[in-house]
C-alpha positions as CSV (number, residue, x, y, z in Angstrom):
1,M,-5.8,-9.0,10.6
2,L,-6.2,-5.6,10.3
3,Q,-7.6,-3.9,6.9
4,E,-8.6,-0.5,5.6
5,K,-10.1,0.9,3.0
6,L,-8.1,3.8,1.1
7,I,-8.5,6.1,-1.9
8,I,-5.0,6.5,-3.9
9,K,-4.6,10.2,-4.1
10,N,-1.2,10.2,-6.2
11,P,-2.6,11.7,-9.9
12,M,-0.4,9.4,-11.8
13,G,-1.2,6.7,-9.6
14,L,0.9,4.5,-8.1
15,Y,4.0,3.9,-10.4
16,V,7.6,3.7,-9.9
17,G,7.9,6.4,-7.4
18,P,5.7,6.2,-5.0
19,A,5.4,2.3,-5.4
20,G,9.0,1.9,-4.2
21,T,8.4,4.1,-0.7
22,L,5.2,1.8,-0.5
23,C,7.2,-1.2,-1.0
24,T,10.4,0.6,1.2
25,E,8.3,1.1,4.0
26,A,6.3,-1.8,4.0
27,A,9.3,-3.6,4.1
28,R,9.9,-2.3,7.7
29,F,7.0,-4.3,9.1
30,K,7.8,-8.3,10.4
31,S,3.7,-8.5,9.7
32,S,2.4,-9.4,6.1
33,V,1.8,-6.5,4.3
34,R,-1.0,-6.8,1.4
35,F,-3.4,-4.8,-0.5
36,S,-6.5,-5.8,-2.3
37,L,-7.9,-4.0,-5.8
38,D,-10.5,-5.6,-7.9
39,G,-10.5,-8.8,-6.3
40,T,-7.1,-9.5,-6.3
41,E,-4.5,-9.4,-3.6
42,Y,-1.3,-8.1,-4.5
43,N,2.2,-8.0,-1.9
44,A,3.2,-4.5,-0.7
45,K,6.4,-5.7,-0.2
46,S,7.3,-6.4,-3.7
47,I,7.8,-3.8,-6.6
48,L,6.7,-6.5,-9.0
49,S,3.3,-7.2,-7.6
50,V,2.7,-3.3,-7.1
51,L,3.6,-2.2,-10.3
52,G,1.6,-4.9,-11.7
53,A,-1.2,-3.8,-10.1
54,C,-1.6,-1.3,-12.1
55,V,-3.5,1.2,-9.5
56,R,-5.1,4.3,-10.6
57,F,-5.3,7.5,-9.3
58,E,-8.6,7.5,-7.1
59,S,-8.5,3.8,-6.9
60,E,-9.8,2.3,-3.9
61,I,-7.9,-0.3,-2.2
62,T,-8.1,-2.5,0.8
63,L,-4.6,-2.5,3.1
64,I,-4.4,-5.8,4.8
65,C,-1.7,-6.1,7.5
66,E,-1.3,-9.3,9.5
67,G,1.5,-10.4,11.9
68,E,3.1,-9.1,15.1
69,D,3.1,-5.5,14.2
70,E,0.4,-5.2,12.4
71,K,-0.9,-2.2,14.3
72,E,1.6,-0.1,13.4
73,A,2.2,-1.2,10.0
74,M,-1.1,-0.3,9.3
75,A,-1.1,3.2,11.2
76,V,2.6,4.2,9.4
77,L,1.3,2.7,5.9
78,S,-2.3,4.4,5.8
79,E,-0.7,7.9,6.7
80,L,1.8,7.1,4.1
81,I,-1.1,6.4,1.4
82,R,-3.3,9.2,2.8
83,T,-0.6,11.9,2.2
84,G,-0.1,10.9,-1.2
85,L,3.3,8.4,-0.3
86,G,5.8,11.3,-0.3
87,E,4.0,13.4,-3.3
88,L,1.6,15.9,-2.5
């Protein structure tokens, strides 16, 4: 299991656009992909879960990847989040 703390840089947080990007990319991996925010874990492969987390600008999340391709998932997804999920 790999974990990394990341800051959300999207000015509007994880609304439908960037949340959809995150879910689409996370779904490419066999590993479980989750994130925690304020002590609660959310499934990064589920748009409803991501939107339900109400992640705002400058929130700190912990990305958690666990499974056979966890290293690749962490590398790709953490870079995607760091660069604004295609919005910045």
